[in-house]
N, C-alpha and C positions, 0 to 999 in steps of 0.2 A: 504494500500500500504506500502511496506517496506521502511525503513529509513536507510540512511548511518550512519556510526559512525563518519565520519569526519564532521567538521563544525565549525562555529564561531558565537558568539553572544555577543552583547553589550547592557548594560542597564545603565540608569542613574537616580539618585534621586537628586533633588536640592530644597532647601528652603532658608530662610533668614540666617540660621546659618551654613549650610554646603552643600557641593556637594559630592555625592558618585557615583563612577563609578565602574561597574562590567564588566569585560571582560572574556570570556571563549573560549577556543578552545579544540576540541576533535580529537583524532586519534584512530586508531584501537587498540582494546585490547580484550582479551578473556572475561574479567569480567568488572565490573564498578569500576574504581579507580579514586578518586577525590583528587586533590592536590590544596590546597588553599594558596595563597600568599596575605597577608594583614598586615597592621600595627599591631604591637604587642598590642598596646593600645586597639584594638577592637577584640582581640582574643576570647572574650566571645561569639561572633557570629559565630565562625568557625564551630562548630558542627551542628548548624542549617543550615548553607550553605551547608555543606557536605551531610546531610540527605535529604535536598530538591532536590539537584542535582541528587543524586542517585535514588530517588523516581521517578523523571520525565524522566531521560535519560537512565536508565537501563544498558547500555553497553558502553564501550569505556574508554580510558584514557583521563580524562578531567582536564584541568588546569584552575583554577579560580583565577583571579587577582582583588583585591579590592583596590581602592585608595580613600582616604578621604581628602577633603580640608575643614578645619574649617575657617569660615569667621570672626566671632565675639568673638570667645572664646580663651582666653589666654591659654598657655600651663599648667598653674597652679597658685596657690596663693602663694605670697611671704610672709613668716612669719619669725619673729625675735625671737630667743630663748634668752630672756633677762637673764634668770638664768645662762645659759652657758656663755653669753657675760660678765656678772659681774665676773664670776670666772676667765675668761681669763684676764679681766682688772686688777683684784687683783694680779694675778700671774705675769703679765707683769710689774705692778707697783713695785712689790717686786724686780724683776730683775733689774729694772731701778735704784731703790734706792741702791741696793746692789753693783752694778757695776759702777754706776755713768754715765750711758749713757746720751747722750745729750738730748736737748729739742726737741719737735715736729718739724719736718722739718730738723733736724740735727742729724738723727739717733734715735730720741726718739720715744715714742709710739704715734700712730696716729689712726684716725678713720678707715682709709684704712686698716691698719694692723689688727685692731680688727675685722673688717668686713670679712677679709680673713681667720680668724680662723675657723677650722672645726666645722660645725653644728651651727654656730652663725646665719647665714641666710640660710633658706631652701625654696625651691620651692616645694610646696605640690601639687601633681596632682589633677586636678578637677575630682570629681566623676561623671561618666556618668550615665545617665538614660539608663541602659542596654536594657530594653525592648523596649524603644522608638528607640534607635539607631539600634538595631537588626531589628526592623520592617522597618526602612528606608533602611538599607542595603539589606534586602530581597526583597524590591520593585525593586531595581536595579538588583539583582540576577535573579529574576523571569523574568524580561524583557530580560535579557541576555539569559536565558534558552529558552524563546519563540523564540528569534532570531535564536538560534542554532537549535532548533527543525524544524523551517521553512527551514533552509538551509539543514538540514539532509533529509527532505522530498523531496526537490528539487533534491538533489543528488540521493536519493533513487529511484525517478521516472526514472532517467536515468539507474540506475542499473537494475530496474525491466524490462525496455524495452529490455535491452541487454540480460538478463537471459531468458526472454520469447522467444526472437528471437532464442536463442541457443537451448532452449527446443523444439522448432518447428523443428529445423534442426535435433536434435536427434530423434524426432518422425518420421521424414521422412526416416532417415537412418534405423531405426528399421523396418519400413514398407518394405524397400528393403530386409532386412534380412529375414523377414517373407515370402516374396515372393521367396527368394532363398532357404530357408531351405528344402522344400520338394524335391528339385532337387539333394540334396547332396547324398541321398541313391542311386538314379539312376546313378549318376556320379561315385560313388564308385563301383557299380556293373560293369559298363563298364570298369573302370580302372583295376579292379581285373581280368576280362576276358583277357584284353590286356596284363596284366603282366604275367598271366599263359601261354598264347600263346607265349610270348616272351621267357619264361624260358623253356617250355616243347615242344614248337613247335605247329604249327597249327593242326597237325594230331591227337593230343591227345584230346579226348573229355571228358570234365568235366560235370558231371550231373548238369542240370539247378537247380535242387532242392538244391544241395549243395551250389551253388553260392547264391541262394536266402536266405538260412539260414545264410551264412556269412554276406550278406548284411543287413539282419535283425538285427543280433547281433551288427554290426557297427552302424546301424541307432539308436538302443536303446542307445548305449553309447554316440552317438553324438546328441541325442535329446535335443533341447534347448527351447522347448515349454514353460516350466515353467519359465525359465529365461526371456523369451520375455514377458510373461504375467506380471511378477513382474516389469520388466523395464517399461512397459506401465503404470502400476499403479503408479510407482514412478514419471513418467513424469507428470501424472495428479495431483498428490499430490504437486509436485513442483509448478505447475501453481496456485494451490489453495493457497499455502503458500505465494507466491509472492504477491497475491492480498489480503492477510489477513491484516486487519487493526490493529490487536493487536501488541503490542511491544514485543521486545526480541524474534523475530521469527528467527533470524540469526542462533542460535544454532540448531534449528530444521532443517532448510534448509541445514546446514552444514552436519548434520547426514544423511539426505536424499541423498545428493550428494555422500557421501561415499558408501551408499547402491547401488546407480546407478553404481558407478565405480566397485563395487564387482560383480554385475550382468554382466557388460560388460566383465570383466576378465573371468568369467565362460563361457560365450558364446564363447569368442575367443578361450579358451582352449578346449572346448568340440566339437566345430563344425568341426574341422579338414578339413576346406575348405578354399582355398586361396581367393576366392571372398568374403566370409564372414569375413575372417581375415582382408582383405583390408578395408571393411566397418567398422569393429570394431576399426581400427586405427583412422579413421575419427571421429567415435562416441566418443571415449575416449578423443580425442583432444578437442571436444566441452565440454565434462564433466569437463575437467581440466580448461578450460576457465571460466566455471561457478563456479568451486571451488575457483578460484582466486577472482572472484567478490564477492562471499559469505563472504570472510574474512572481507569485509567492511560493512556488514549488521548488524545493531543493533539488 
């Protein structure tokens, strides 16, 4: 069964050290574009997230948001650069001696002043176990993908029901055109006789053979048998595609609907019959409704 491109999914991983949440939403798009928002600190997992989502979801514009809360881990290790601190202390002492600054607390050198000097105290980031964290993030991501796929299938079921209903309407209209088509030649012949009588008068006799020849030429030009056969084939293919379990079927259905519309245009232009033209207007309206629905199929 077909799937929609719109949907939402959420997944979570949690243990004693951290909580990871993955949320994703998808909207219509011709291809599969994945956008990842996550803390820069965990950017090493971004490519894995992107490739997994693309592999599983195939089509749509998908936005993935990753949030990470660390419970027990500090942001980094505090380290003192003693060599740099000694150099600052020596330089500050020289300035104090040279210019006679006051003692500590009265404008003199202090621990606070020394600690604020550049590079004396540094916070060194804690190195993450990238493989472990990536695995934890992907647990949440795959849960979110599962949720989105389920929502896509639910939406896809509604799309399928609507498309199949409209396909049946198109099939019924086509049947009416098939029934009407053989009458076009006879109606044309009667109209031609009436027109001749109107122009030349009822006293003028036109050979029946001549009228039949003209009617035959018209019938050949207006013949829509091939188009009706192809349209029937497209309708059957559409039903098969809608019930296909494979992914990324949307592009195939989109192409098929374009072909159905092309056959409809040809039938309308060739038939030269007001009743068939009226039926084609209804038929094309249903095709257009299907085309709009197809834009949301993954």
